[in-house]
C-alpha positions as CSV (number, residue, x, y, z in Angstrom):
1,M,-72.0,-33.0,-57.0
2,E,-73.7,-36.4,-56.8
3,Q,-75.7,-37.1,-53.6
4,T,-75.6,-40.5,-52.0
5,L,-78.9,-41.7,-50.5
6,L,-78.8,-44.0,-47.5
7,P,-81.5,-46.5,-46.5
8,V,-84.1,-45.0,-44.1
9,G,-82.9,-45.4,-40.5
10,L,-79.2,-45.8,-41.4
11,R,-76.5,-43.2,-40.4
12,R,-73.5,-42.5,-42.6
13,D,-71.3,-44.7,-40.4
14,G,-73.6,-47.7,-41.0
15,S,-75.2,-47.6,-37.5
16,L,-79.0,-47.5,-37.0
17,Y,-80.8,-44.5,-35.7
18,T,-82.3,-45.3,-32.3
19,R,-84.6,-43.7,-29.8
20,I,-84.5,-44.0,-26.0
21,E,-87.7,-45.6,-24.8
22,W,-87.0,-46.0,-21.1
23,A,-84.2,-45.9,-18.5
24,S,-84.0,-47.0,-14.9
25,H,-81.6,-44.2,-14.0
26,T,-81.0,-40.7,-15.1
27,E,-79.9,-37.4,-13.6
28,S,-81.0,-33.8,-13.9
29,D,-77.4,-32.7,-14.6
30,P,-77.2,-32.4,-18.4
31,K,-73.7,-34.0,-18.4
32,L,-75.1,-37.1,-16.9
33,W,-78.4,-37.5,-18.9
34,V,-79.3,-40.9,-20.4
35,V,-79.9,-39.2,-23.7
36,N,-76.1,-39.1,-24.1
37,V,-76.1,-42.9,-25.0
38,I,-77.4,-42.0,-28.5
39,R,-75.5,-38.7,-29.0
40,D,-72.1,-38.3,-30.7
41,D,-70.5,-36.4,-27.8
42,N,-67.5,-38.4,-26.5
43,R,-65.8,-35.6,-24.5
44,R,-65.0,-35.5,-20.8
45,N,-67.4,-33.0,-19.3
46,G,-69.6,-33.7,-22.3
47,G,-71.7,-36.7,-22.9
48,T,-71.9,-39.7,-20.6
49,W,-74.7,-41.6,-19.1
50,G,-73.9,-41.5,-15.4
51,A,-76.2,-43.9,-13.6
52,N,-76.0,-43.1,-9.9
53,T,-75.8,-46.7,-8.8
54,M,-73.2,-49.4,-8.4
55,G,-75.4,-51.4,-10.8
56,P,-77.6,-52.5,-12.4
57,A,-78.9,-49.7,-14.6
58,N,-80.9,-50.3,-17.7
59,V,-81.8,-48.4,-20.9
60,V,-84.1,-49.5,-23.6
61,L,-83.6,-48.3,-27.2
62,S,-85.9,-48.8,-30.1
63,F,-85.8,-48.3,-33.9
64,F,-88.8,-46.0,-34.0
65,G,-91.3,-48.9,-34.0
66,E,-89.5,-50.8,-36.8
67,E,-87.9,-54.2,-36.7
68,Q,-84.2,-54.2,-37.5
69,T,-81.4,-56.8,-37.7
70,V,-78.8,-56.4,-35.0
71,A,-75.4,-57.9,-35.6
72,K,-72.9,-55.6,-34.0
73,V,-72.8,-53.0,-31.2
74,R,-70.1,-50.5,-30.6
75,I,-69.7,-49.1,-27.1
76,F,-67.9,-45.9,-26.3
77,R,-66.4,-46.2,-22.8
78,N,-66.1,-42.9,-21.1
79,V,-66.7,-41.4,-17.7
80,G,-68.3,-37.9,-17.4
81,V,-66.6,-35.2,-15.5
82,D,-62.9,-34.6,-14.9
83,I,-63.2,-35.8,-11.3
84,S,-64.6,-39.2,-12.5
85,V,-62.4,-42.2,-12.3
86,L,-62.2,-45.1,-14.7
87,E,-63.4,-47.5,-12.0
88,E,-66.8,-45.9,-12.6
89,L,-67.0,-47.4,-16.1
90,A,-69.4,-50.2,-16.6
91,K,-67.5,-53.4,-16.3
92,T,-70.2,-55.9,-17.3
93,I,-72.9,-55.1,-19.8
94,R,-75.7,-57.4,-20.8
95,I,-77.4,-56.9,-24.2
96,Y,-81.0,-58.1,-24.5
97,V,-83.5,-57.8,-27.4
98,S,-87.3,-58.0,-27.8
99,N,-89.2,-58.4,-30.9
100,T,-92.6,-57.7,-29.4
101,D,-94.4,-54.5,-28.5
102,E,-94.4,-55.4,-24.8
103,P,-91.6,-53.0,-23.8
104,E,-94.0,-50.2,-24.7
105,A,-95.4,-50.8,-21.2
106,L,-92.3,-49.4,-19.6
107,R,-93.1,-45.8,-18.9
108,T,-92.1,-44.7,-15.3
109,A,-89.2,-45.1,-13.0
110,E,-91.3,-47.5,-10.9
111,D,-91.7,-49.9,-13.9
112,A,-89.7,-53.1,-13.7
113,V,-87.7,-53.8,-16.8
114,D,-88.0,-57.6,-16.2
115,S,-91.8,-57.3,-16.3
116,V,-91.6,-57.8,-20.0
117,P,-89.9,-60.7,-21.8
118,W,-86.3,-60.2,-23.1
119,T,-83.8,-62.5,-24.8
120,L,-80.2,-62.2,-23.6
121,V,-78.0,-62.1,-26.7
122,K,-74.6,-61.2,-25.3
123,T,-72.7,-60.5,-22.0
124,V,-69.8,-58.1,-22.5
125,E,-66.8,-57.6,-20.2
126,T,-65.5,-54.1,-21.0
127,E,-61.9,-53.0,-20.7
128,K,-61.1,-50.3,-18.1
129,A,-60.1,-47.8,-20.7
130,E,-61.7,-45.0,-22.6
131,G,-62.6,-45.4,-26.2
132,W,-64.6,-47.7,-28.5
133,Q,-65.1,-51.4,-27.9
134,E,-66.7,-53.5,-30.7
135,V,-69.1,-56.3,-29.8
136,I,-70.1,-58.8,-32.5
137,L,-73.2,-60.9,-31.6
138,D,-72.9,-64.6,-31.9
139,A,-75.6,-64.5,-34.6
140,P,-77.6,-61.6,-36.0
141,V,-81.0,-61.1,-34.4
142,Q,-84.2,-59.4,-35.3
143,A,-85.3,-56.8,-32.7
144,K,-87.7,-53.9,-32.2
145,Y,-86.1,-53.1,-28.9
146,V,-82.6,-53.4,-27.5
147,R,-81.9,-53.3,-23.8
148,F,-78.5,-52.5,-22.3
149,E,-77.9,-53.5,-18.7
150,L,-74.9,-52.0,-16.9
151,V,-74.5,-54.8,-14.4
152,E,-71.6,-53.4,-12.4
153,N,-68.7,-50.9,-12.5
154,H,-65.0,-51.6,-12.4
155,G,-64.8,-51.4,-8.7
156,T,-65.4,-48.0,-7.0
157,P,-65.7,-47.9,-3.2
158,P,-69.2,-47.8,-1.9
159,E,-69.1,-44.1,-1.3
160,I,-68.8,-43.6,-5.1
161,P,-72.0,-45.2,-6.4
162,W,-71.6,-44.6,-10.2
163,T,-71.8,-46.9,-13.2
164,E,-71.1,-45.0,-16.4
165,I,-70.9,-45.5,-20.1
166,N,-71.0,-43.0,-22.9
167,E,-72.6,-44.2,-26.2
168,F,-74.1,-47.2,-27.9
169,K,-74.2,-47.6,-31.6
170,I,-76.1,-50.6,-33.1
171,Y,-75.2,-52.0,-36.6
172,P,-77.2,-54.3,-38.8
173,Q,-74.1,-56.0,-40.1
174,A,-70.9,-57.2,-38.4
């Protein structure tokens, strides 16, 4: 049997391996951990990033210290547990990149994500539905870090302060 070798850092589906560097919100409940944004677990009661806020919530991903081309992002829209409602899905997501090492300064919950420079590359309006949504950037960009900002949810009442998403996959080609 012939074995196919892939370039370092590339998954079989063509997406880039990423690492979570920092997040503004996470929870102790494993079903709501921010680590789910890079896992392939798309089940209800499985993997979601439940940010306990109406928004914004930020997560910063890296390519293990390497610079990569970013041309496309796929977002899996899902809410966590069975009692969650689709109104908790992130409605507006901003995608930023940085090609410097300055995001390394983000370490604690008290750190301000805007204390380092970012370049906004796309604002995405998501559909209020579960499943994959593909986002093609206007032009490919070089990045060491990618920041996803969940700006707001689809409209939960104030007593349900959640903004959720499931997974981000980043691709070097559209």
